[in-house]
Every structure is written in structure tokens, then in C-alpha cells.
C-alpha positions in Angstrom: 3.5 1.4 -17.8 3.2 -2.1 -19.4 6.5 -2.9 -20.1 7.4 -2.2 -16.5 4.7 -4.6 -15.0 6.4 -7.3 -17.6 9.6 -6.9 -16.0 8.2 -7.3 -12.4 5.9 -10.4 -13.9 9.5 -12.0 -15.1 11.5 -11.0 -11.9 8.8 -12.8 -9.7 8.7 -15.8 -11.8 12.5 -16.0 -11.3 12.1 -15.9 -7.8 9.8 -18.7 -8.0 12.1 -20.6 -10.0 14.9 -20.3 -7.2 12.2 -20.7 -4.3 11.4 -24.3 -5.8 14.8 -25.3 -6.0 15.5 -27.6 -3.0 11.9 -27.8 -2.4 10.3 -28.5 1.3 7.1 -28.7 2.3 6.7 -25.4 3.6 7.5 -23.8 0.3 4.2 -23.0 -1.1 2.4 -20.9 -3.8 -0.2 -18.7 -3.1 -3.0 -16.9 -4.5 -3.8 -13.7 -2.9 -7.1 -11.4 -2.6 -8.0 -8.9 -0.4 -8.5 -4.9 0.2 -6.7 -2.2 1.1 -7.3 1.2 2.4 -5.3 4.0 0.9 -4.3 7.4 2.6 -2.2 10.3 1.0 -0.7 12.0 3.7 -0.3 15.7 2.3 -0.7 19.3 3.3 -1.5 20.7 -0.1 -5.1 19.6 0.0 -7.9 17.7 2.1 -8.0 14.0 1.7 -9.8 11.1 3.0 -8.7 7.6 2.8 -10.9 5.2 0.9 -11.2 1.4 0.0 -9.6 -0.4 -2.9 -8.8 -4.1 -4.0 -5.8 -6.4 -4.2 -5.0 -9.4 -6.3 -1.9 -11.4 -6.4 0.7 -14.3 -6.3 3.4 -15.2 -3.4 5.9 -17.8 -2.7 6.5 -18.7 0.8 10.0 -20.9 0.9 12.3 -21.9 3.6 14.8 -19.4 4.5 16.9 -20.6 7.8 15.9 -22.3 11.1 12.3 -19.9 11.6 12.7 -17.8 9.1 10.7 -18.0 5.9 11.6 -15.7 2.8 8.4 -14.4 1.0 8.2 -13.4 -2.7 4.8 -11.7 -4.1 3.6 -9.7 -6.9 0.4 -7.9 -6.0 -1.8 -5.7 -8.7 -4.0 -3.2 -6.7 -6.6 -0.6 -7.3 -6.2 2.3 -4.5 -8.7 4.8 -3.8 -8.9 8.1 -2.2 -10.9 11.3 -1.6 -10.2 15.1 -2.2 -12.1 17.4 -1.3 -13.3 19.8 -4.3 -15.7 23.1 -4.9 -18.5 22.0 -7.4 -20.1 25.0 -8.5 -23.7 25.2 -7.6 -23.3 22.3 -5.3 -21.0 23.2 -2.7 -18.3 20.7 -1.5 -17.8 17.4 -3.4 -15.5 14.7 -2.7 -13.6 13.3 -5.9 -12.8 10.0 -5.8 -9.0 9.8 -7.1 -8.1 6.2 -8.4 -4.5 4.6 -8.7 -4.0 1.6 -10.5 -0.6 -0.2 -9.0 1.5 -3.0 -9.2 3.9 -3.9 -6.5 6.7 -6.7 -5.9 7.9 -7.5 -2.8 10.6 -9.4 -0.9 9.8 -10.0 2.7 11.6 -11.8 5.8 9.0 -13.9 7.9 9.9 -15.3 11.3 7.6 -18.0 11.9 6.1 -17.9 15.6 3.9 -21.0 15.0 4.8 -23.2 12.2 2.0 -23.1 9.3 0.0 -20.9 11.4 1.5 -17.6 12.8 4.2 -15.4 11.4 5.4 -12.1 11.4 6.6 -10.4 7.8 8.8 -6.9 7.1 10.5 -6.1 4.3 10.6 -3.6 1.1 8.2 -3.2 -1.5 8.8 -1.5 -5.0 5.5 -0.1 -6.7 5.1 1.3 -10.0 1.9 3.0 -10.8 -0.1 5.2 -13.5 -1.6 8.3 -13.1 -4.6 9.0 -10.9 -7.9 8.5 -12.4 -11.1 10.7 -12.0 -14.5 11.3 -13.7 -14.3 13.4 -16.7 -17.3 15.2 -15.3 -15.5 16.0 -12.2 -12.0 17.2 -13.8 -12.9 20.7 -13.7 -13.7 21.1 -10.0 -11.6 23.5 -7.9 -9.7 21.9 -5.2 -10.7 22.9 -1.8 -8.4 25.5 -0.3 -6.6 26.0 -3.5 -6.6 27.6 -7.2 -6.0 24.1 -8.5 -8.5 22.1 -10.8 -9.1 18.2 -9.9 -7.2 17.4 -13.1 -4.2 19.1 -12.3 -2.9 16.8 -9.7 -3.5 13.4 -11.8 0.2 13.1 -13.3 2.1 11.8 -10.3 5.6 9.9 -9.8 5.4 6.6 -11.0 7.7 4.6 -8.4 7.3 4.6 -4.8 9.4 2.2 -2.3 7.3 1.3 0.7 8.7 -0.2 3.8 6.3 -2.9 5.1 5.3 -5.1 8.3 2.5 -7.3 8.4 1.1 -10.3 10.4 -0.2 -14.0 8.9 -2.0 -15.9 10.5 -4.5 -19.2 9.6 -3.9 -23.1 8.7 -1.4 -24.7 6.2 -3.5 -24.3 3.3 -5.9 -20.9 4.2 -4.3 -17.8 5.8 -5.1 -14.3 6.6 -2.7 -11.5 6.2 -2.7 -7.8 7.5 0.2 -5.6 6.5 0.7 -1.9 6.6 2.9 -0.1 3.9 4.3 3.4 4.1 5.8 5.0 1.2 9.0 7.1 1.7 9.2 8.8 -1.8 7.2 11.8 -2.6 4.6 10.7 -4.6 3.7 14.2 -5.6 6.9 15.2 -6.8 6.0 14.7 -10.4 3.7 17.6 -10.1 6.4 20.1 -9.5 7.6 20.3 -12.4 4.5 21.3 -13.8 4.5 25.1 -12.6 1.0 24.9 -11.1 2.5 27.4 -8.3 2.5 25.1 -5.2 5.5 22.7 -3.2 3.7 19.5 -3.6 4.6 16.9 -1.0 2.7 13.6 -0.3 3.6 10.3 0.8 1.0 7.1 1.0 0.2 5.0 3.5 -1.8 1.7 2.8 -3.2 -1.0 5.2 -3.6 -4.2 3.5 -6.0 -7.3 4.4 -5.5 -10.0 2.1 -6.9 -13.8 2.1 -4.1 -16.5 0.9 -4.8 -19.8 -0.7 -1.6 -21.9 -0.4 -1.6 -24.7 -3.4 
């Protein structure tokens, strides 16, 4: 995963170089921090969304007329809950954490210059395994014969079509976006001979603050 993240960073800074070529006033580098709500949409077990965090960098550059191009790289920790049976304690929601890195290239239609815009475009994500607490690894996932630790080794790549809205002032803006993963995030589990046909698609709601330098 470290090599893939390094490749993401190299690609991102290459994008910055091209964005700054032919510099105009609206070309800006931004620092991003925020929160996300991650939902794993699956019929294999019961899940609940939970909150995580985002941090990253972005570059907004002129493209054509009222259109900007936005390049960004974002590192996140996503969280969601899975209902399990804890012997002697009844049902217990186990927290699954997902460290991830995303790189995006989005078109932005400027409604009001430096104030309001709508963005859409593709995002590519790489991630590691789900992480859970060691003491919860042997909890049985409700409605299945699976242990909590059985479903951590997920697919490492996902593709998200994304739409969002950015509003604020020239140097300080808020962004809200929604991403839906079109790849089967649980697809890698189907090679583990666990006895289930796994399918799960993530949905991520982001709320970020952007500080443009």
C-alpha cells in the first residue's frame, strides 16, 4: 500500500505543476480537513454508518470559461459498525476502521466566482484491510457463522463517481460531497472459501473545510 500511496503523491504533484503553468488568479493550492460518514451497503450482514476524518491537499485551476479543474489527494480514516454476538453480552456493534487514500480529478462549474461552484468527477481510492480491536476479532457476526476477523481482508481498489458543492469566500470555503463506490469492496472475500457470496458497495458523505493559500 505504501508504494501505491507514493505513486498517488507523485501523480498529484505532477498535476500541481501543470495546474500552475500559465498561472492565473483563480489557480490556488488548498489545504483540506474534514469529516466523513461511511456506509457499507451490503445484504451479507447488518451495518451502521459511522464518522471518520479527512485530510489532504487540492489544486483549483482555470479550465475554460466558467469551468475550473480541481485536482486533489485525500487521506482518510473511514468507520462503520457491524452487529455481532458477543458471548455473555448479547449484541455488540464492532467498529471497523478503514485507512484509505484517494486521488481525484473533477470538473467544477463556477456559479459565482470565488464563492459558489458545483463539482463532479471520478475518484480512485486505495485502502488497506479493515481494522478491529483484537478483543473483538472472535465475535460472531449476527445472522452468519462468520467471525468479525473473517471479513477484514477486502479489495484494495475502488472507483467512486462523486458530486459535490463548494461555497465560501476566496481563501476559505466549505465543501460537501457524496461518493458511491461502484466496485465490490467485499469482492476479495469471495476467494477465501467462507461460504458466502459477498457483495458490498461503499457510500461516503464528506464535509470538508478548504483553506486556499
